[in-house]
Each structure stands twice: as structure tokens, then as C-alpha cells.
C-alpha positions in Angstrom: -0.1 -0.1 0.0 2.9 2.3 0.9 4.6 1.6 -2.3 1.5 2.2 -4.4 1.2 5.5 -2.7 4.6 6.4 -3.4 4.1 5.6 -7.1 1.1 8.0 -7.2 3.0 10.7 -5.7 5.8 10.3 -8.3 3.3 10.1 -11.2 1.6 13.4 -9.7 5.2 14.9 -9.6 5.9 14.1 -13.2 2.5 15.3 -14.5 3.2 18.6 -13.0 6.4 18.9 -14.5 5.1 18.3 -18.0 2.1 20.8 -17.6 4.5 23.4 -16.2 7.0 22.9 -19.0 4.2 23.1 -21.7 2.6 26.2 -20.1 6.1 27.8 -19.8 6.8 27.2 -23.5 3.5 28.7 -24.3 4.1 31.8 -22.1 7.6 32.2 -23.4 6.4 32.3 -27.1 3.8 34.9 -26.3 6.1 37.2 -24.2 8.7 37.1 -27.0 6.1 38.1 -29.6 4.8 40.9 -27.2 8.4 42.3 -26.8 8.8 42.2 -30.6 5.6 44.2 -31.0 6.5 46.5 -28.2 9.8 47.3 -29.8 8.2 47.9 -33.2 5.6 50.3 -31.7 8.5 52.1 -29.8 10.3 52.5 -33.2 7.2 53.9 -34.8 6.5 56.3 -32.0 10.2 57.5 -32.3 9.8 57.8 -36.2 6.6 59.8 -35.8 8.0 62.2 -33.4 11.2 62.8 -35.5 9.3 63.2 -38.6 7.0 65.8 -36.8 10.2 67.6 -35.8 11.6 67.8 -39.2 8.3 68.8 -40.7 7.8 71.7 -38.2 11.3 72.8 -38.6 10.9 72.8 -42.4 7.4 74.7 -42.0 9.1 77.3 -39.8 12.0 78.0 -42.2 9.9 78.1 -45.1 7.8 80.6 -43.3 10.5 83.1 -44.2 9.5 82.9 -48.1 5.9 83.8 -47.3 7.0 86.9 -45.3 9.4 87.9 -48.2 6.6 87.1 -50.9 4.2 89.5 -49.1 6.7 92.1 -48.8 7.5 92.0 -52.6 3.8 92.1 -53.3 3.2 94.9 -50.8 6.0 97.0 -52.4 5.0 96.3 -55.9 8.0 94.1 -56.9 10.7 95.3 -54.6 11.9 94.9 -50.9 13.4 98.0 -49.3 16.2 97.2 -47.0 16.1 93.6 -48.1 19.4 92.6 -46.2 17.6 93.9 -42.9 14.5 92.2 -43.3 16.3 88.9 -44.4 18.5 89.1 -41.2 15.6 89.4 -38.9 13.8 86.5 -40.6 16.8 84.3 -40.3 17.5 85.4 -36.6 13.7 84.9 -35.7 12.8 81.8 -37.4 16.3 79.9 -37.5 17.4 77.0 -39.5 17.9 79.3 -42.8 21.4 79.5 -44.4 20.4 82.3 -46.7 17.5 84.0 -48.3 17.4 84.9 -52.1 15.5 87.3 -54.5 15.3 86.3 -58.1 13.1 88.7 -60.3 12.2 86.8 -63.6 14.1 83.9 -62.2 17.5 85.4 -62.1 19.1 85.7 -58.7 19.8 89.5 -57.8 20.0 89.4 -54.0 21.2 87.0 -51.5 21.6 87.5 -47.7 24.2 86.9 -46.4 26.1 87.5 -49.6 29.5 86.5 -48.3 30.4 83.0 -50.0 27.4 83.3 -52.3 28.6 85.8 -54.7 28.9 83.4 -57.6 25.1 82.8 -57.4 24.4 86.4 -58.4 23.0 86.5 -61.8 22.2 82.9 -62.0 19.1 82.1 -64.0 17.0 79.6 -62.2 14.6 78.8 -65.0 17.3 78.1 -67.7 20.6 77.0 -66.0 19.7 75.5 -62.7 19.8 71.8 -62.1 16.5 71.9 -60.4 14.6 74.1 -62.8 12.0 71.4 -63.0 10.9 72.3 -59.6 11.1 75.9 -60.3 8.7 75.5 -63.1 6.5 73.2 -61.1 6.2 76.2 -58.5 5.4 78.6 -61.0 2.6 76.4 -62.6 1.2 75.4 -59.4 1.6 78.8 -57.8 3.1 77.3 -54.5 6.1 76.8 -52.6 8.3 73.8 -53.9 11.2 72.3 -52.2 14.1 71.5 -54.5 16.8 69.1 -53.4 18.7 67.9 -51.5 21.9 68.7 -53.3 25.5 69.0 -52.4 27.0 72.5 -52.1 30.3 73.6 -53.5 31.4 74.5 -50.1 30.4 71.2 -48.7 27.2 69.8 -47.1 23.6 68.9 -48.2 20.9 71.5 -48.5 17.5 71.9 -49.8 15.9 75.2 -51.2 12.4 76.4 -50.8 11.3 78.4 -53.8 8.1 80.5 -53.8 6.9 82.1 -56.9 5.7 85.8 -56.5 2.6 86.9 -58.5 2.0 90.6 -58.9 -1.2 92.2 -60.1 -1.3 95.3 -62.3 -3.6 96.9 -64.8 -2.7 94.0 -67.1 -3.6 91.5 -64.8 -1.7 89.0 -62.7 1.9 88.1 -64.0 4.9 86.2 -62.5 7.5 88.6 -60.8 10.0 86.0 -59.8 11.0 83.8 -56.9 12.0 84.5 -53.3 14.0 81.3 -52.0 15.3 80.1 -48.7 18.5 77.7 -48.6 18.2 75.1 -45.6 21.1 73.0 -44.6 20.1 69.3 -43.9 22.7 69.2 -41.0 20.7 72.1 -39.3 17.5 70.4 -40.1 18.6 67.1 -38.4 20.1 68.9 -35.4 16.7 70.1 -34.2 15.5 66.4 -33.8 16.7 63.8 -31.2 18.1 61.6 -34.1 21.7 62.3 -33.1 21.0 61.2 -29.5 19.2 58.2 -30.7 22.1 57.4 -32.9 24.3 57.2 -29.9 21.9 54.7 -28.5 22.1 52.3 -31.3 19.4 53.5 -33.5 19.9 54.1 -37.2 18.1 56.2 -39.7 17.8 57.5 -43.3 16.0 60.0 -45.2 14.5 59.2 -48.7 12.6 61.3 -51.1 9.7 60.0 -53.0 9.8 59.4 -56.7 7.6 58.0 -59.4 9.1 54.5 -58.9 8.6 54.5 -55.1 10.9 55.9 -52.2 13.8 56.8 -54.5 17.4 56.9 -53.3 18.2 57.9 -49.7 20.0 61.3 -49.5 20.9 61.4 -45.9 22.0 58.3 -43.7 23.2 58.0 -40.2 26.5 56.2 -39.4 26.2 52.4 -39.8 23.1 52.5 -41.8 22.7 49.3 -44.0 20.1 48.5 -46.6 20.1 44.9 -45.7 18.3 45.2 -42.4 15.3 43.1 -41.6 11.9 45.0 -42.6 10.6 43.9 -39.2 13.3 45.8 -37.4 12.6 49.0 -39.2 9.7 51.6 -39.7 9.0 54.5 -41.6 7.1 57.7 -41.4 6.1 60.3 -44.1 7.4 63.8 -44.0 5.1 66.2 -46.0 7.1 68.8 -47.8 6.0 71.5 -50.4 5.8 69.8 -53.7 6.7 66.4 -52.5 7.1 63.8 -49.7 10.1 62.6 -47.7 10.3 59.2 -45.8 12.0 58.8 -42.4 13.3 55.3 -42.0 14.4 54.4 -38.3 15.6 50.9 -37.3 17.5 49.2 -34.5 18.9 45.8 -34.7 17.8 43.1 -32.0 18.7 39.4 -31.5 15.9 37.4 -30.9 17.2 33.9 -31.4 18.9 33.7 -27.9 15.6 34.7 -26.2 13.9 31.5 -27.6 16.6 29.4 -26.3 16.9 31.2 -23.0 13.1 30.9 -22.5 13.3 27.1 -23.1 16.0 26.7 -20.5 14.3 28.9 -18.0 11.1 26.9 -18.4 12.7 23.7 -18.3 14.3 24.9 -14.8 11.0 26.4 -13.5 9.1 23.3 -14.3 11.7 21.3 -12.5 11.7 23.5 -9.7 7.9 23.4 -9.4 7.9 19.6 -9.5 10.5 19.6 -6.9 8.5 21.8 -4.7 5.4 19.7 -5.2 7.4 16.5 -4.3 8.8 18.1 -1.1 5.4 19.1 -0.2 3.8 15.8 -0.8 6.6 14.0 1.1 7.3 16.5 3.9 4.1 18.1 5.2 5.8 19.0 8.4 8.3 21.3 6.4 5.3 22.8 4.7 3.8 23.8 8.0 7.0 25.3 9.1 7.4 27.3 6.1 3.8 28.4 6.3 4.5 29.7 9.8 7.6 31.5 8.6 5.7 33.2 5.7 2.8 34.5 7.9 5.5 36.0 10.1 7.0 37.6 7.0 3.6 38.8 5.9 3.0 40.4 9.3 6.3 42.3 8.9 5.2 43.4 5.4 2.1 45.1 6.8 4.3 47.3 8.9 7.0 48.3 6.6 7.3 49.7 3.1 8.1 47.2 0.5 10.2 49.4 -1.8 12.4 51.4 0.6 12.1 49.1 3.9 11.1 52.1 5.9 8.2 52.1 8.4 4.8 52.6 6.8 2.1 54.9 7.9 0.5 52.1 10.2 3.9 51.7 12.2 4.5 55.3 12.2 1.2 56.0 13.7 1.8 53.3 16.4 5.0 55.1 17.3 3.3 58.3 17.6 0.7 56.6 19.7 3.4 55.3 22.1 4.9 58.6 22.4 1.6 60.3 23.2 1.5 58.2 26.2 4.6 59.9 27.5 3.6 63.6 28.1 7.0 64.6 29.2 8.6 63.6 26.0 9.7 66.5 23.6 9.8 65.6 19.9 9.5 66.9 16.6 7.3 65.5 13.8 8.6 66.3 10.2 6.3 65.7 7.3 8.2 66.0 3.9 7.2 66.3 0.2 9.6 65.7 -2.6 9.6 68.5 -5.1 10.3 67.6 -8.8 9.7 63.7 -8.3 6.7 63.6 -10.7 9.2 65.3 -13.5 11.6 62.5 -12.8 8.8 59.8 -13.1 7.4 61.3 -16.3 10.9 61.8 -17.8 12.8 58.6 -16.9 10.0 56.2 -15.9 8.7 54.8 -12.8 11.8 52.3 -12.4 14.1 55.4 -12.2 11.6 57.0 -9.8 11.9 53.9 -7.5 15.5 54.4 -7.6 15.4 57.8 -6.5 12.9 56.8 -3.6 15.4 54.1 -2.4 18.2 56.6 -2.4 16.2 59.3 -0.4 15.3 56.8 2.0 18.9 55.6 2.4 20.0 59.3 2.9 17.2 60.0 5.6 18.4 56.9 7.6 21.9 58.0 7.4 20.9 61.6 8.6 18.9 60.4 11.8 20.0 58.9 15.2 19.2 55.4 16.3 16.3 56.4 18.5 14.4 58.3 15.7 12.0 57.0 13.1 11.8 57.6 9.3 8.6 56.3 7.4 7.2 56.6 3.9 3.6 57.8 4.3 2.6 58.3 0.8 4.3 57.9 -2.9 6.6 60.8 -2.4 6.1 61.8 1.2 8.1 60.9 4.1 7.6 61.3 7.9 10.5 61.7 10.5 9.9 61.4 14.3 12.9 63.2 16.1 13.0 62.6 19.8 14.5 65.0 22.4 14.1 67.8 20.0 13.7 70.8 22.5 13.5 73.9 20.4 12.3 75.3 17.1 15.8 76.2 16.1 17.1 72.7 16.7 14.1 71.3 14.6 15.1 73.8 11.7 18.7 72.8 11.7 17.7 69.1 11.3 15.3 69.9 8.6 18.0 71.9 6.7 20.4 68.9 7.0 17.8 67.0 5.5 17.4 69.1 2.6 21.1 69.4 2.0 21.3 65.7 1.9 18.3 65.3 -0.4 19.3 68.0 -2.8 22.6 66.1 -3.6 22.4 64.9 -7.3 21.0 61.4 -8.5 22.5 59.7 -11.3 19.7 58.4 -13.7 20.7 56.7 -17.2 24.0 58.9 -17.3 22.2 62.1 -16.4 22.6 63.9 -13.2 19.2 65.1 -11.7 18.4 67.1 -8.6 15.1 67.3 -6.5 14.4 69.4 -3.5 12.1 68.8 -0.4 9.5 70.9 1.4 9.3 70.2 5.0 6.3 70.9 7.5 7.2 70.6 11.2 5.1 70.3 14.3 6.5 70.3 17.8 5.4 67.7 20.2 3.4 67.8 22.3 3.1 71.6 22.6 1.5 72.1 19.2 -1.6 69.9 20.2 -3.7 70.1 23.2 -4.9 66.7 22.7 -2.3 63.8 22.9 -3.6 62.4 19.6 -1.4 61.0 16.8 -4.0 62.0 14.2 -3.8 65.6 15.4 -0.2 65.7 15.3 -0.2 64.3 11.6 -2.8 66.8 10.6 -0.7 69.6 12.1 2.5 68.5 10.2 0.4 68.3 7.0 -1.0 71.9 7.4 2.6 73.0 8.1 3.7 71.1 4.8 0.9 73.0 3.0 2.3 76.3 4.0 5.9 75.1 3.3 4.8 74.4 -0.3 3.4 77.9 -0.8 7.0 79.1 0.0 8.5 77.3 -2.8 10.4 74.1 -3.6 12.7 74.3 -0.6 10.2 75.6 1.9 10.4 74.9 5.6 7.4 75.9 7.9 6.5 75.1 11.6 2.8 74.7 12.6 0.9 77.9 13.3 -2.8 78.2 14.1 -3.0 80.8 11.2 -2.2 78.1 8.7 -5.2 76.1 9.8 -7.3 79.3 9.3 -6.1 79.7 5.8 -6.8 76.1 4.9 -10.1 76.4 6.5 -10.9 79.7 4.5 -10.2 77.7 1.2 -12.5 74.9 2.3 -15.1 77.5 3.2 -14.9 79.0 -0.3 -15.4 75.7 -1.8 -18.4 75.1 0.3 -19.8 78.4 -0.6 -19.3 77.7 -4.2 -21.4 74.4 -3.8 -24.1 76.6 -2.2 -23.9 79.2 -4.8 -24.5 76.5 -7.5 -27.5 75.3 -5.6 -28.9 78.7 -5.0 -28.2 80.2 -8.5 -26.0 83.1 -7.2 -24.1 83.4 -10.5 -24.7 85.9 -13.3 -23.4 86.4 -16.7 -21.6 89.7 -18.0 -21.3 90.1 -21.7 -18.5 92.0 -23.4 -19.0 93.0 -27.2 -16.8 91.8 -30.0 -16.6 94.2 -33.0 -15.8 93.5 -36.5 -13.0 96.0 -37.2 -13.4 96.8 -41.0 -17.0 97.8 -40.4 -16.7 98.9 -36.8 -20.0 97.0 -35.9 -20.8 94.7 -33.1 -21.2 91.1 -34.2 -21.2 89.1 -31.2 -20.4 88.9 -27.2 -18.1 86.8 -24.9 -20.0 85.6 -21.8 -18.3 86.2 -18.6 -19.3 84.7 -15.3 -19.7 86.6 -12.0 -20.6 85.5 -8.6 -23.3 87.7 -6.6 -22.0 86.6 -3.2 -24.8 87.3 -0.3 -22.2 88.8 1.9 -19.2 90.0 -0.1 -21.0 91.2 -3.2 -20.0 90.8 -6.8 -17.0 88.5 -7.2 -14.5 88.6 -10.0 -13.7 85.0 -11.5 -10.2 85.4 -10.3 -11.6 85.2 -6.8 -13.3 81.8 -7.2 -12.4 80.0 -10.6 -9.0 78.6 -9.3 -10.7 76.9 -6.3 -13.6 75.7 -8.7 -11.1 74.2 -11.1 -9.3 72.5 -8.2 -12.3 71.0 -6.6 -13.9 70.1 -9.9 -16.9 72.3 -9.5 -16.0 74.1 -12.6 -17.9 71.5 -14.5 -21.3 72.2 -13.2 -20.5 75.7 -13.2 -19.5 75.5 -16.8 -22.7 73.9 -17.8 -24.6 76.5 -16.3 -22.9 79.2 -18.2 -23.4 77.3 -21.3 -27.1 77.0 -20.7 -27.5 80.5 -19.6 -25.7 81.7 -22.8 -28.3 79.6 -24.8 -31.1 81.1 -23.0 -29.8 84.7 -23.9 -29.6 83.7 -27.6 -33.1 82.6 -27.6 -34.3 85.6 -25.6 -32.8 88.1 -28.2 -34.3 85.9 -31.0 -37.7 86.1 -29.4 -37.5 89.9 -28.9 -36.6 90.4 -32.5 -33.1 91.6 -32.1 -30.5 91.2 -34.7 -28.8 87.7 -34.4 -25.3 87.9 -32.8 -23.2 85.1 -31.5 -22.3 84.5 -27.9 -18.8 83.0 -27.0 -18.5 80.7 -24.0 -15.3 79.8 -22.2 -14.7 76.0 -21.8 -12.3 75.3 -18.6 -9.6 72.7 -19.4 -11.1 70.6 -16.6 -14.4 70.5 -18.4 -12.8 69.9 -21.7 -11.8 66.4 -20.3 -15.2 65.6 -19.1 -16.4 62.5 -20.7 -19.9 63.5 -20.9 -19.2 67.0 -22.4 -20.7 66.3 -25.9 -23.7 64.7 -24.6 -24.5 67.3 -22.2 -24.1 70.1 -24.7 -26.4 68.3 -27.2 -29.0 67.9 -24.6 -29.1 71.7 -23.8 -29.0 72.7 -27.5 -32.0 70.4 -28.1 -33.9 71.5 -25.1 -33.5 75.2 -25.6 -33.8 75.1 -29.3 -31.5 77.7 -30.7 -29.4 78.0 -33.8 -26.1 76.4 -32.8 -24.2 78.8 -35.3 -24.8 81.5 -32.9 -22.9 79.7 -30.1 -19.1 79.9 -30.1 -16.9 77.6 -27.8 -13.6 79.0 -26.6 -11.0 76.3 -25.7 -7.7 77.6 -24.3 -4.6 76.5 -26.3 -3.2 74.6 -23.3 -6.3 72.4 -23.3 -5.6 71.3 -26.8 -1.8 70.6 -26.8 -2.0 68.3 -23.8 -3.6 65.5 -26.2 -4.1 66.7 -29.6 -5.7 63.6 -30.9 -8.3 63.5 -28.1 -8.8 67.3 -28.6 -9.5 66.7 -32.4 -12.1 64.1 -31.5 -13.9 66.3 -29.1 -13.8 69.4 -31.3 -15.1 67.5 -34.4 -18.2 66.3 -32.3 -18.7 69.9 -31.3 -18.5 71.0 -34.9 -20.7 68.3 -35.8 -23.4 69.8 -33.5 -23.1 73.1 -35.5 -21.0 75.1 -32.9 -18.3 77.4 -33.8 -14.8 76.8 -32.2 -12.2 79.3 -31.1 -8.8 78.9 -29.8 -8.6 81.3 -26.7 -5.1 82.8 -25.5 -3.4 81.8 -28.6 0.4 82.2 -28.4 0.8 81.5 -24.7 1.0 77.7 -25.1 3.4 75.6 -27.0 1.5 74.9 -30.2 2.6 76.0 -33.6 0.7 77.3 -36.6 1.4 74.1 -38.3 -0.7 72.2 -35.7 -3.9 74.3 -36.6 -4.3 72.5 -39.9 -5.2 69.4 -37.8 -7.6 71.0 -35.6 -11.3 71.5 -36.5 -11.3 75.4 -35.5 -12.7 78.4 -36.9 -11.1 81.4 -34.9 -7.9 82.3 -33.3 -8.1 84.6 -30.2 -4.7 86.3 -30.0 -3.8 86.8 -26.3 -3.8 90.2 -24.8 -0.1 90.0 -23.8 0.6 90.6 -27.6 -2.0 93.3 -27.8 -0.8 95.5 -24.9 2.4 96.7 -26.7 1.3 96.4 -30.0 1.5 100.2 -30.8 5.2 100.4 -29.4 6.8 97.1 -29.8 7.8 96.0 -33.4 8.2 92.4 -32.3 4.7 92.2 -30.9 3.5 93.7 -34.3 5.4 91.5 -36.3 4.1 88.3 -34.3 0.5 89.7 -34.6 0.8 90.2 -38.3 2.4 86.7 -38.9 -0.4 85.2 -37.0 -3.2 87.0 -39.0 -1.5 86.2 -42.3 -1.1 82.4 -41.4 -4.5 82.0 -39.9 -6.1 83.6 -42.9 -4.2 81.1 -45.1 -5.7 78.4 -43.2 -9.1 80.0 -43.5 -9.5 81.0 -39.8 -10.9 84.4 -38.4 -8.7 86.4 -36.1 -9.9 88.0 -32.8 -7.6 90.4 -30.9 -8.6 90.7 -27.1 -7.4 93.4 -24.8 -7.9 96.4 -27.2 -7.8 99.5 -25.1 -6.8 102.5 -27.2 -6.9 103.8 -30.9 -3.3 103.2 -31.5 -3.8 99.4 -30.9 -6.8 99.5 -33.1 -5.1 101.3 -36.1 -2.1 98.6 -36.0 -4.9 95.8 -35.9 -6.7 97.1 -38.8 -3.5 97.6 -40.7 -2.8 93.9 -40.2 -6.1 92.9 -41.6 -7.3 91.6 -38.1 -10.9 90.6 -38.4 -12.5 91.1 -34.9 -11.5 93.1 -31.7 -12.5 92.9 -28.1 -11.6 95.1 -25.2 -12.4 98.3 -23.1 -12.0 100.4 -26.3 -15.3 98.9 -27.5 -16.9 98.3 -24.1 -16.6 97.0 -20.7 -18.3 93.6 -19.6 -21.9 94.4 -18.4 -24.9 92.5 -17.0 -27.1 90.7 -19.7 -30.1 93.2 -19.1 -28.0 96.1 -20.5 -27.0 94.3 -23.6 -30.6 92.8 -24.1 -32.1 96.2 -24.0 -29.7 98.6 -25.8 -28.2 96.4 -28.7 
């Protein structure tokens, strides 16, 4: 009977080995396939990002030809002070080797001229190797990119040629070309390709031809045409008059992975079967191991797994023990790392964990044996210092912590630095009740005050801090009450069509009629509303009230005029945004074309793909879309062609110095010209005097808004008087 029982155990062990081995082989196969897919996805993301950088740099450099063409047209076929204007364009836009003027196709002016003298008098249409592209530019009346080609002074370059058409009494005729020479080295230098090359990536640039990709014209060191197609990806780069292809690759060796997976699977299956054999044959050993595991689990509930420091539970127990000794003087330090999120976003969570481990070690080395260090949250630490008798002593220790944490950290050959804000409460004096929760709360309030000082703030608990926090909480509570009691009202500021000097619409601006404090500006409550999420219901209230105003004006027989409503970045992310707007429009029954949605530039560039989807849904509802505060974010005019918008609203910071600052005037003029090229209207906000108005009119700006035309007022004034 014993022998039979033993045979069964052996058979069971063998069966487990076979099952584990087969399962391991299956898992290994799919893991490797997943890794290959992930690597290819990474290559695609890299190619897409770098192609976008090259395309944006080309668009920015080619923008110089648009400015010069406008100048030639404006001055009837000549450019006064060409060298001065060309110098400003090269300095402002960057990436341009030289700018050229070629009346009738014959180069007459080059800036800078030094080193380019031989090109003067060259006939582009007859003797140029790339005259085909020149004729294409004339026939299609658009900018065409010629090249790349090798320069006599060395290096590869492309040249953007824009034909200039001038109208006179006889009609429109070809004047000549304005051209911009762009070095390929300068074009590639704005990307991350040189850095990626040092990490083993290879890349190549091709230009499309009738037969396909055509020959490559720019390759990184070590590029080989014999690479496996599975190890390389390509992304298109739109250029004027053609198409480039960026190919990125990196060689990986997958064969050893399969072999290693098989060996590891074999070992794991053997280990699993061995463990099962020991379990079946030694139940006493299993029970002992179970007891040890339970003890280890109990320990894990009191200590942080990553850093090995005490966790919040154990830290509170230490505070509770301290509270039982009312004669013990101590200091509780609550610390928050400044800049840790940036490290997580830039280097990944693994690097962030490495920093947390290093910070923990530095804190351990900086305290005494009787003190306690704990990790309370992701990047928050607590330190309990015993026998601290004065605030000065507590500050000295806190400053020593800051000095230790500020020392640089080495991450992927990069030295990074972080700082720490520290809130301190003295025990037991700062809390009348000997309560650990009270101590932690006081330290947290002190930390809040320290963060207000900056990234290296140190603050001790003070009752005034608690009052400040309570004030913010009271404001949030008042806002909730204001929503329920309908304490908000809308003011309207006119928007004027500049050419005809006529009011064509209004922007709706919210105000809060506080029962005790009176009329409150948005600056007094919008930040708290956005932080608390209350901006979402407030935003829908504004939207509905604006629709009611449009319907009221229609019922009273007033001339139809649009109303613009601001959309908060927080509300823009609301998944129910489109459905809520559709419900309001259907219920109030207005012409949706009279409602304009203003979205801030920063809301759009956080996730362009998601922004395009949301804006497209709004356009489908019939709404007009405007980009508010344009010029304050990091988007470019090139991105606008991907966004379904109708209007650009230039930020007031560019309008303030418009009459006196040539740079502001040039920026506004460039934005207006490019926006009109994209079929967009332009609104200038913050117009306060006639001088600003005159400049805007000369720049062909469409619409103005500001105190010059009217201050924001309650809806009744606008409804009766307009």
C-alpha cells in the first residue's frame, strides 16, 4: 500500500513537470512576440515624433519665403532694406542658411552675400539643375522644395522656392522667386536623431519618386540597406511639392531569447515539480514554512516594500506610544519631494523607485538610532525626532535633510536634482490633545504652508495656517451653495468687426453675486472651482444661460449675434461634455451657429488626438470653435491644420505693446496672415486704445474685443440696448 502511494506521488510530480513545461513554452512564445511588437511600436513612435520635428522645422524655415513674398507684393515688386528684413527673418525663424530674391528667375539679391557671390545673376529657370521644381512652383503657384543637393562649399541642402505673382492693370503676372536655403545638418540637429544614434538607432531619409521611395539622401553612421524589414519603420514627412520618408531601425537579436526561454521554462518546471514533491513528502516542512511566511507577511504590513522604511501604520503606532509620555519632547517632520513627478514622467517609474530608495537611505543616514523614518505616501516621508527641545534645533535638522536630498542622483547617465518641502510640528506643545492623528494633521498643514514658499520651503505649524486652509475649504463650500442657490450671473463684452466697426457678438463672462461679499470676479473663485472640480457644473450653467440669452434675443426680434462661452481645461476632459451640450441645445432650441466655444490653447496641446475628436463632435453639433489665449502655449501654426477650429483669439499679452513694440506687431501680423491662409478668423482681445486699433486694422485683423469697444456688463443692459 505504501509503495502504491509513493508511485502515485511520483506520477503526480511528473505530470506537474510536463504541464508546467508546456505552459512555460506557451508563455515564452507569447512574451517574445509581445516584446517584438512593443519594440516595433516604440520604433514607430520614435519615427513619428522625429518626422514631426523635421516637418515643423521645415514649415518654420519656409515661413520666411511667405513673409518675403508678401513684402514683394506689398511694395510692388521690390523689398526696401532686403538685407535688414532677411537678417531679422533668419534670426527669428532659424534653420536658414540664406535668403534669395530672383526677379524673372534671375538671382539678384542674397543674404548673407559672403560666400554666395557666384550665385548672383544665376538663371534658375534655364541653367539651374533643379529648374523642373522651379517651373512646377510657377505652374502650381505654390512653394516647392528642391533638392537635396551637395553645395560647392560642402554639405547637403534643400532650397524652398516660392513664386511671387503681382497684379497690375494688365492682370496677374509672374514676378520671380523668393527662396530660402536650408542645410540638412541644421534640419536634423533640431531632432533627437543624433542622440538616438548614440543609443544604437539608425535612420535614413528618402525622397519619393515615381518609382517609389527613391534613393536615400541622408543616412546615419552604420546604416545598412540589408536590415530586416521587421526591425525598421518609416514615417512620411510632408514637404512642399513632394514627400520624404524617415526610416528608423534598431537591430535586435531574438534567437537567444527563445533558447533562454526554453531553458528557463525547463528549470522552472523542474523547480515546481521539486517543490510539489517536497510538499507531498514533507508536510511538516510545509507547515514550518507556512508559519515563517505568515510572520514575514505580518512584517510586510508594517514596512514599506520598496524602501524598507516604516509605513504609515507603524509610524502612527510610534506616535501613539509617544503620546502616552506627555513629558517627551519631539518634532514630527512631514516631507514632500519637489520635482519627483518630473523624474517619473521623464525617466519612468523604475527610475523614480531608484530615487525613492536613495532618498530613504540618505534619511536613514541623517537620523539617530532612536529616531524613526517612514514613507507615508508615494513621495511623502515622515520623520519622528526625539528629544528636540526648540524650534531652532528642529530647523537645523530639517535643513540638514534638505542638504542631503538636494545632492544629485545619477539616472541613465544624467544627473538630476530634487528638493524637499518640510512641515514641522513640535510635540506635544502644538496639539492640546495627545492624539497622533492631530499631530499628523498639524504637520500636514505646516507642509501645505511650506509648499507655498517654494520648492525648498520649511514651515512650522501655526494656528494661522489652519485658518488659511479652512478659508479655502469655506470658499469651496460657498461655491457649492452658490450652485444650488443660483447666485451666479453673466456679464457680456462686445466683439466688434474691425473693418465695419460693428458689434457682431459677445463673450459671456461669469460673475458671482455673493450674498455677503457682493459681486466677485472670476479670479476670486475660478481657481478653487477648477481644483475642486466644481468648474464642471458651473461651466454647464454658463453654457445653458448663454443659450437662454440667444433665445431671448431671438424672441425679442433683435439682430442675431453670436455668444462666445469659455470652456475650462477641466471641463474639456469631461467624458459627458458632448452629450451634455447636445442635450442643452435640443432642450432650448437655438441656432447652434450663434454659439461659439472658446477652448484654451493649453487644453488642446495636452492630447491633440483627443482634442481633435472632441472638437469634431462639437463642430458636428453646429457650434463654432475658437482657440482662446493663442500664443501663450507651446503649439505651432503648423498644428492648426489638424484642429477643426474656426477662430484664433490672440492673447492680450501681444496686444498691450502692439503700438510700441515692433516684435509684438510682427508676431500679430504673422499670426493673422497664416490664420487667413488656413481659412481662420482672428480676434484680438484686450484692445484698449486707438493706436492698438489702427495697427490691428492695418494687419487685417478681423475682430476686436476690449475696453475700447465696451466693458463687460450684465445681460439686461445688452439685451435692451443692442
